[in-house]
N, CA, C and O of each residue as an XYZ file, in Angstrom:
520
protein
N     -32.666    101.033    -31.245
C     -31.951     99.903    -30.651
C     -31.104    100.405    -29.485
O     -30.369    101.384    -29.616
N     -31.210     99.751    -28.389
C     -30.470    100.109    -27.187
C     -28.988     99.761    -27.347
O     -28.119    100.478    -26.851
N     -28.709     98.664    -28.038
C     -27.370     98.089    -28.087
C     -26.617     98.567    -29.332
O     -27.199     98.697    -30.409
N     -25.331     98.823    -29.169
C     -24.449     99.216    -30.264
C     -24.406     98.097    -31.314
O     -24.069     96.957    -30.992
N     -24.742     98.417    -32.551
C     -24.806     97.400    -33.606
C     -23.433     96.845    -33.995
O     -23.354     95.836    -34.697
N     -22.342     97.497    -33.543
C     -20.998     96.983    -33.845
C     -20.505     96.006    -32.778
O     -19.390     95.491    -32.867
N     -21.342     95.755    -31.772
C     -20.992     94.841    -30.686
C     -20.562     93.478    -31.253
O     -21.306     92.882    -32.032
N     -19.376     92.976    -30.877
C     -18.967     91.651    -31.351
C     -19.759     90.555    -30.627
O     -19.792     90.504    -29.398
N     -20.387     89.690    -31.405
C     -21.236     88.632    -30.860
C     -20.680     87.276    -31.272
O     -20.266     87.081    -32.415
N     -20.676     86.340    -30.321
C     -20.271     84.965    -30.605
C     -21.504     84.072    -30.505
O     -22.150     84.006    -29.458
N     -21.827     83.383    -31.606
C     -22.927     82.430    -31.657
C     -22.323     81.035    -31.549
O     -21.437     80.677    -32.325
N     -22.805     80.245    -30.584
C     -22.247     78.914    -30.351
C     -23.353     77.874    -30.513
O     -24.308     77.843    -29.736
N     -23.214     77.027    -31.527
C     -24.197     75.971    -31.768
C     -23.550     74.912    -32.644
O     -22.838     75.238    -33.594
N     -23.796     73.644    -32.328
C     -23.211     72.561    -33.115
C     -24.026     72.251    -34.366
O     -23.606     71.442    -35.194
N     -25.171     72.879    -34.509
C     -26.042     72.663    -35.659
C     -25.903     73.869    -36.583
O     -26.398     74.952    -36.272
N     -25.229     73.685    -37.719
C     -24.901     74.807    -38.603
C     -26.134     75.552    -39.112
O     -26.075     76.756    -39.360
N     -27.241     74.844    -39.265
C     -28.477     75.513    -39.690
C     -28.904     76.527    -38.645
O     -29.342     77.626    -38.989
N     -28.783     76.174    -37.380
C     -29.154     77.101    -36.301
C     -28.191     78.282    -36.253
O     -28.609     79.406    -35.972
N     -26.925     78.047    -36.520
C     -25.951     79.143    -36.582
C     -26.375     80.126    -37.670
O     -26.366     81.339    -37.458
N     -26.750     79.592    -38.845
C     -27.201     80.457    -39.951
C     -28.466     81.227    -39.570
O     -28.580     82.419    -39.858
N     -29.410     80.550    -38.928
C     -30.654     81.209    -38.502
C     -30.340     82.346    -37.534
O     -30.832     83.462    -37.701
N     -29.523     82.063    -36.526
C     -29.173     83.099    -35.544
C     -28.433     84.260    -36.205
O     -28.706     85.425    -35.913
N     -27.510     83.941    -37.083
C     -26.752     84.975    -37.796
C     -27.723     85.867    -38.592
O     -27.608     87.093    -38.561
N     -28.679     85.247    -39.306
C     -29.657     86.007    -40.094
C     -30.565     86.854    -39.203
O     -30.861     88.002    -39.536
N     -31.009     86.299    -38.077
C     -31.851     87.059    -37.150
C     -31.089     88.255    -36.582
O     -31.631     89.355    -36.477
N     -29.831     88.027    -36.219
C     -29.009     89.120    -35.690
C     -28.820     90.218    -36.736
O     -28.867     91.405    -36.415
N     -28.609     89.815    -37.981
C     -28.461     90.808    -39.056
C     -29.764     91.576    -39.267
O     -29.748     92.781    -39.515
N     -30.896     90.869    -39.166
C     -32.204     91.524    -39.311
C     -32.389     92.639    -38.289
O     -33.002     93.667    -38.577
N     -31.852     92.423    -37.097
C     -32.036     93.443    -36.048
C     -30.839     94.394    -35.954
O     -30.739     95.186    -35.016
N     -29.930     94.307    -36.940
C     -28.907     95.336    -37.071
C     -27.482     94.990    -36.694
O     -26.609     95.855    -36.759
N     -27.218     93.756    -36.302
C     -25.858     93.372    -35.916
C     -25.096     92.797    -37.108
O     -25.656     92.059    -37.919
N     -23.814     93.143    -37.201
C     -22.988     92.662    -38.307
C     -21.732     91.929    -37.850
O     -21.200     91.102    -38.591
N     -21.250     92.216    -36.645
C     -19.984     91.686    -36.148
C     -20.241     90.358    -35.422
O     -20.252     90.301    -34.193
N     -20.447     89.291    -36.213
C     -20.891     88.009    -35.670
C     -19.890     86.918    -36.013
O     -19.576     86.699    -37.183
N     -19.391     86.235    -34.990
C     -18.541     85.063    -35.174
C     -19.328     83.851    -34.703
O     -20.348     83.992    -34.030
N     -18.851     82.652    -35.059
C     -19.535     81.461    -34.562
C     -18.541     80.387    -34.164
O     -17.390     80.372    -34.600
N     -19.026     79.493    -33.323
C     -18.250     78.350    -32.848
C     -19.191     77.145    -32.843
O     -20.393     77.285    -32.615
N     -18.631     75.959    -33.097
C     -19.475     74.765    -33.225
C     -19.670     73.999    -31.921
O     -20.445     73.044    -31.873
N     -18.970     74.412    -30.860
C     -19.177     73.778    -29.541
C     -18.503     74.645    -28.478
O     -17.840     75.634    -28.790
N     -18.685     74.257    -27.227
C     -18.148     75.033    -26.118
C     -16.637     75.163    -26.138
O     -16.106     76.228    -25.826
N     -15.931     74.092    -26.502
C     -14.462     74.146    -26.536
C     -13.973     75.127    -27.595
O     -13.058     75.913    -27.350
N     -14.594     75.072    -28.784
C     -14.253     75.989    -29.869
C     -14.541     77.428    -29.419
O     -13.753     78.339    -29.675
N     -15.668     77.612    -28.754
C     -16.046     78.942    -28.261
C     -15.035     79.468    -27.252
O     -14.651     80.636    -27.317
N     -14.598     78.624    -26.322
C     -13.615     79.054    -25.314
C     -12.335     79.555    -25.969
O     -11.764     80.563    -25.552
N     -11.893     78.845    -26.994
C     -10.679     79.263    -27.701
C     -10.886     80.645    -28.333
O      -9.998     81.494    -28.267
N     -12.045     80.869    -28.938
C     -12.319     82.161    -29.575
C     -12.449     83.273    -28.538
O     -12.025     84.404    -28.777
N     -13.037     82.947    -27.386
C     -13.215     83.936    -26.314
C     -11.855     84.374    -25.760
O     -11.697     85.513    -25.321
N     -10.878     83.467    -25.782
C      -9.534     83.820    -25.313
C      -8.835     84.763    -26.291
O      -7.984     85.557    -25.891
N      -9.197     84.674    -27.578
C      -8.537     85.471    -28.608
C      -9.189     86.828    -28.841
O      -8.518     87.770    -29.263
N     -10.492     86.942    -28.570
C     -11.235     88.156    -28.904
C     -12.195     88.496    -27.775
O     -12.757     87.609    -27.133
N     -12.374     89.778    -27.546
C     -13.297     90.239    -26.507
C     -14.695     90.388    -27.122
O     -14.925     91.268    -27.951
N     -15.609     89.532    -26.711
C     -16.981     89.589    -27.211
C     -17.853     90.408    -26.271
O     -17.632     90.449    -25.061
N     -18.842     91.053    -26.857
C     -19.786     91.841    -26.076
C     -21.033     91.054    -25.710
O     -21.820     91.471    -24.860
N     -21.206     89.892    -26.374
C     -22.367     89.038    -26.127
C     -22.061     87.639    -26.637
O     -21.466     87.464    -27.700
N     -22.482     86.636    -25.853
C     -22.390     85.241    -26.275
C     -23.811     84.693    -26.314
O     -24.572     84.832    -25.356
N     -24.156     84.068    -27.437
C     -25.451     83.388    -27.571
C     -25.131     81.929    -27.835
O     -24.558     81.592    -28.870
N     -25.502     81.058    -26.894
C     -25.077     79.668    -26.985
C     -26.235     78.686    -26.831
O     -27.144     78.887    -26.026
N     -26.173     77.621    -27.623
C     -27.072     76.487    -27.467
C     -26.708     75.769    -26.172
O     -25.578     75.886    -25.698
N     -27.632     75.043    -25.608
C     -27.376     74.279    -24.382
C     -26.730     72.934    -24.729
O     -25.682     72.585    -24.186
N     -27.368     72.177    -25.643
C     -26.964     70.801    -25.927
C     -25.925     70.730    -27.034
O     -26.241     70.897    -28.211
N     -24.678     70.480    -26.642
C     -23.575     70.304    -27.595
C     -22.573     69.337    -26.991
O     -22.527     69.143    -25.776
N     -21.782     68.744    -27.846
C     -20.672     67.886    -27.427
C     -19.394     68.469    -28.013
O     -19.475     69.079    -29.079
N     -18.255     68.336    -27.419
C     -17.970     67.686    -26.141
C     -18.216     68.599    -24.939
O     -18.205     68.116    -23.806
N     -18.436     69.895    -25.144
C     -18.702     70.805    -24.037
C     -20.051     71.478    -24.281
O     -20.264     72.088    -25.328
N     -20.949     71.365    -23.322
C     -22.282     71.948    -23.470
C     -22.253     73.462    -23.285
O     -21.265     74.027    -22.815
N     -23.329     74.091    -23.654
C     -23.460     75.529    -23.436
C     -23.453     75.867    -21.959
O     -22.935     76.907    -21.552
N     -24.030     74.983    -21.159
C     -24.035     75.185    -19.707
C     -22.604     75.155    -19.161
O     -22.235     75.990    -18.335
N     -21.810     74.200    -19.619
C     -20.409     74.122    -19.185
C     -19.627     75.344    -19.673
O     -18.768     75.860    -18.959
N     -19.925     75.802    -20.888
C     -19.290     77.010    -21.418
C     -19.639     78.207    -20.535
O     -18.765     78.999    -20.181
N     -20.903     78.335    -20.187
C     -21.342     79.411    -19.294
C     -20.550     79.387    -17.989
O     -20.078     80.425    -17.526
N     -20.407     78.204    -17.399
C     -19.644     78.083    -16.150
C     -18.193     78.538    -16.342
O     -17.652     79.257    -15.502
N     -17.572     78.122    -17.435
C     -16.170     78.505    -17.697
C     -16.044     80.023    -17.880
O     -15.112     80.636    -17.361
N     -16.981     80.624    -18.616
C     -16.940     82.072    -18.837
C     -17.107     82.797    -17.500
O     -16.391     83.761    -17.230
N     -18.024     82.354    -16.679
C     -18.268     83.021    -15.386
C     -17.102     82.833    -14.415
O     -16.910     83.659    -13.523
N     -16.321     81.759    -14.573
C     -15.143     81.519    -13.720
C     -13.949     82.378    -14.118
O     -13.041     82.589    -13.314
N     -13.945     82.878    -15.364
C     -12.828     83.661    -15.890
C     -12.996     85.115    -15.457
O     -13.881     85.813    -15.951
N     -12.144     85.574    -14.532
C     -12.324     86.922    -13.966
C     -12.262     88.029    -15.015
O     -12.845     89.097    -14.824
N     -11.560     87.782    -16.123
C     -11.455     88.795    -17.173
C     -12.655     88.800    -18.126
O     -12.854     89.747    -18.888
N     -13.444     87.735    -18.070
C     -14.559     87.619    -19.018
C     -15.897     87.319    -18.339
O     -16.905     87.128    -19.020
N     -15.914     87.277    -17.046
C     -17.116     86.877    -16.308
C     -18.298     87.824    -16.496
O     -19.440     87.461    -16.214
N     -18.022     89.040    -16.975
C     -19.089     90.021    -17.143
C     -19.721     90.005    -18.540
O     -20.628     90.794    -18.808
N     -19.259     89.121    -19.433
C     -19.824     89.084    -20.788
C     -21.268     88.584    -20.703
O     -21.519     87.509    -20.157
N     -22.215     89.354    -21.236
C     -23.599     88.883    -21.256
C     -23.701     87.562    -22.015
O     -23.046     87.375    -23.041
N     -24.519     86.656    -21.509
C     -24.606     85.300    -22.043
C     -26.072     84.906    -22.142
O     -26.776     84.821    -21.136
N     -26.519     84.665    -23.372
C     -27.895     84.222    -23.602
C     -27.864     82.748    -23.989
O     -27.167     82.356    -24.925
N     -28.621     81.942    -23.265
C     -28.704     80.509    -23.528
C     -29.911     80.250    -24.423
O     -31.005     80.757    -24.172
N     -29.698     79.452    -25.471
C     -30.770     79.081    -26.389
C     -30.945     77.573    -26.305
O     -29.966     76.829    -26.376
N     -32.190     77.115    -26.154
C     -32.425     75.681    -26.058
C     -33.823     75.323    -26.525
O     -34.731     76.155    -26.509
N     -33.983     74.081    -26.939
C     -35.302     73.576    -27.318
C     -36.050     73.079    -26.080
O     -37.255     72.837    -26.128
N     -35.334     72.934    -24.991
C     -35.930     72.412    -23.754
C     -36.232     73.544    -22.789
O     -35.385     74.402    -22.539
N     -37.432     73.544    -22.254
C     -37.793     74.569    -21.278
C     -37.928     73.964    -19.882
O     -38.735     74.424    -19.074
N     -37.134     72.931    -19.607
C     -37.170     72.282    -18.295
C     -36.848     73.296    -17.205
O     -35.865     74.030    -17.297
N     -37.672     73.328    -16.191
C     -37.481     74.257    -15.081
C     -36.114     74.063    -14.439
O     -35.459     75.037    -14.070
N     -35.681     72.815    -14.303
C     -34.378     72.531    -13.683
C     -33.240     73.177    -14.475
O     -32.296     73.711    -13.892
N     -33.336     73.125    -15.809
C     -32.298     73.732    -16.651
C     -32.288     75.241    -16.508
O     -31.226     75.856    -16.407
N     -33.474     75.838    -16.501
C     -33.563     77.292    -16.356
C     -32.969     77.716    -15.015
O     -32.213     78.685    -14.952
N     -33.301     77.010    -13.963
C     -32.785     77.320    -12.622
C     -31.265     77.146    -12.584
O     -30.555     77.995    -12.044
N     -30.765     76.045    -13.157
C     -29.316     75.794    -13.169
C     -28.595     76.902    -13.933
O     -27.556     77.391    -13.489
N     -29.143     77.297    -15.080
C     -28.518     78.354    -15.883
C     -28.529     79.679    -15.122
O     -27.539     80.410    -15.141
N     -29.628     79.991    -14.459
C     -29.715     81.229    -13.668
C     -28.669     81.223    -12.547
O     -27.984     82.221    -12.322
N     -28.556     80.093    -11.853
C     -27.574     79.984    -10.762
C     -26.149     80.128    -11.292
O     -25.278     80.656    -10.601
N     -25.912     79.656    -12.518
C     -24.576     79.732    -13.117
C     -24.282     81.121    -13.683
O     -23.150     81.403    -14.078
N     -25.296     81.990    -13.724
C     -25.053     83.365    -14.149
C     -25.490     83.708    -15.560
O     -24.991     84.673    -16.139
N     -26.422     82.933    -16.133
C     -26.903     83.256    -17.479
C     -27.600     84.617    -17.436
O     -28.256     84.954    -16.450
N     -27.455     85.390    -18.504
C     -28.082     86.710    -18.563
C     -29.537     86.611    -18.997
O     -30.393     87.349    -18.510
N     -29.810     85.684    -19.925
C     -31.184     85.458    -20.382
C     -31.273     84.088    -21.007
O     -30.257     83.444    -21.266
N     -32.489     83.646    -21.249
C     -32.765     82.294    -21.700
C     -33.810     82.378    -22.800
O     -34.843     83.020    -22.609
N     -33.574     81.750    -23.947
C     -34.543     81.739    -25.047
C     -34.868     80.286    -25.388
O     -33.971     79.463    -25.571
N     -36.165     79.986    -25.471
C     -36.603     78.649    -25.857
C     -36.951     78.660    -27.348
O     -37.696     79.520    -27.818
N     -36.397     77.689    -28.083
C     -36.693     77.550    -29.513
C     -38.122     77.032    -29.677
O     -38.596     76.300    -28.809
N     -38.810     77.378    -30.733
C     -38.429     78.320    -31.782
C     -38.677     79.760    -31.333
O     -39.472     80.012    -30.427
N     -37.991     80.690    -31.974
C     -38.164     82.105    -31.653
C     -37.938     82.907    -32.921
O     -37.455     82.377    -33.922
N     -38.289     84.191    -32.877
C     -38.136     85.043    -34.059
C     -37.237     86.233    -33.736
O     -36.734     86.358    -32.620
N     -37.040     87.104    -34.724
C     -36.145     88.259    -34.557
C     -36.637     89.173    -33.436
O     -35.830     89.704    -32.672
N     -37.952     89.361    -33.331
C     -38.493     90.245    -32.290
C     -38.181     89.710    -30.892
O     -37.838     90.477    -29.993
N     -38.300     88.395    -30.712
C     -37.981     87.782    -29.420
C     -36.501     87.941    -29.111
O     -36.129     88.306    -27.996
N     -35.656     87.667    -30.103
C     -34.206     87.799    -29.910
C     -33.842     89.232    -29.559
O     -33.055     89.466    -28.642
N     -34.410     90.197    -30.284
C     -34.130     91.605    -30.007
C     -34.579     91.982    -28.598
O     -33.866     92.691    -27.886
N     -35.753     91.513    -28.198
C     -36.262     91.816    -26.856
C     -35.336     91.259    -25.773
O     -35.088     91.921    -24.765
N     -34.830     90.048    -25.980
C     -33.916     89.438    -24.996
C     -32.587     90.197    -24.948
O     -32.050     90.447    -23.869
N     -32.060     90.563    -26.122
C     -30.804     91.314    -26.158
C     -30.990     92.673    -25.494
O     -30.156     93.095    -24.693
N     -32.088     93.359    -25.827
C     -32.369     94.659    -25.209
C     -32.490     94.524    -23.690
O     -32.006     95.378    -22.948
N     -33.135     93.452    -23.231
C     -33.307     93.235    -21.785
C     -31.963     93.019    -21.108
O     -31.746     93.503    -19.997
N     -31.055     92.295    -21.764
C     -29.728     92.035    -21.202
C     -28.941     93.332    -21.022
O     -28.198     93.484    -20.053
N     -29.111     94.271    -21.967
C     -28.338     95.506    -21.931
C     -29.103     96.693    -21.351
O     -28.587     97.810    -21.317
N     -30.333     96.452    -20.897
C     -31.126     97.553    -20.334
C     -30.455     98.064    -19.067
O     -29.921     97.279    -18.283
N     -30.481     99.377    -18.866
C     -29.883     99.909    -17.640
C     -30.638     99.380    -16.425
O     -31.864     99.272    -16.436
N     -29.897     99.059    -15.400
C     -30.498     98.530    -14.174
C     -31.030     99.713    -13.362
O     -30.308    100.670    -13.081
N     -32.291     99.623    -12.999
C     -32.892    100.705    -12.195
C     -32.302    100.674    -10.787
O     -32.141     99.615    -10.180
N     -31.990    101.852    -10.296
C     -31.370    101.940     -8.962
C     -32.414    101.890     -7.882
O     -32.082    101.951     -6.699
């Protein structure tokens, strides 16, 4: 594994079943330090209290979407560098482009498995070739 397994991860999803699935997938690939939030506002509060090494967020949530959360994280000069993976059931090209422009680190379309999640996490933390 490229990534330190003690990395603190924040999972953001308003659907508790998906939070459990993501938590289980992360544990399968070796991560244990996992917190969760039920929407973007809850996530922002947690991000202010703790330094996360990775945020994995659903797109569609109320009252603050994952996209809006991504924008807020990227606007925060102290947290703008936190890797951010967007998870969504929609693979609309417009959404992917908007997320990329907003600074998303990677994008996962549901459904996915542990191998896909690990590959995306590894890609986010892979050293950039000079």
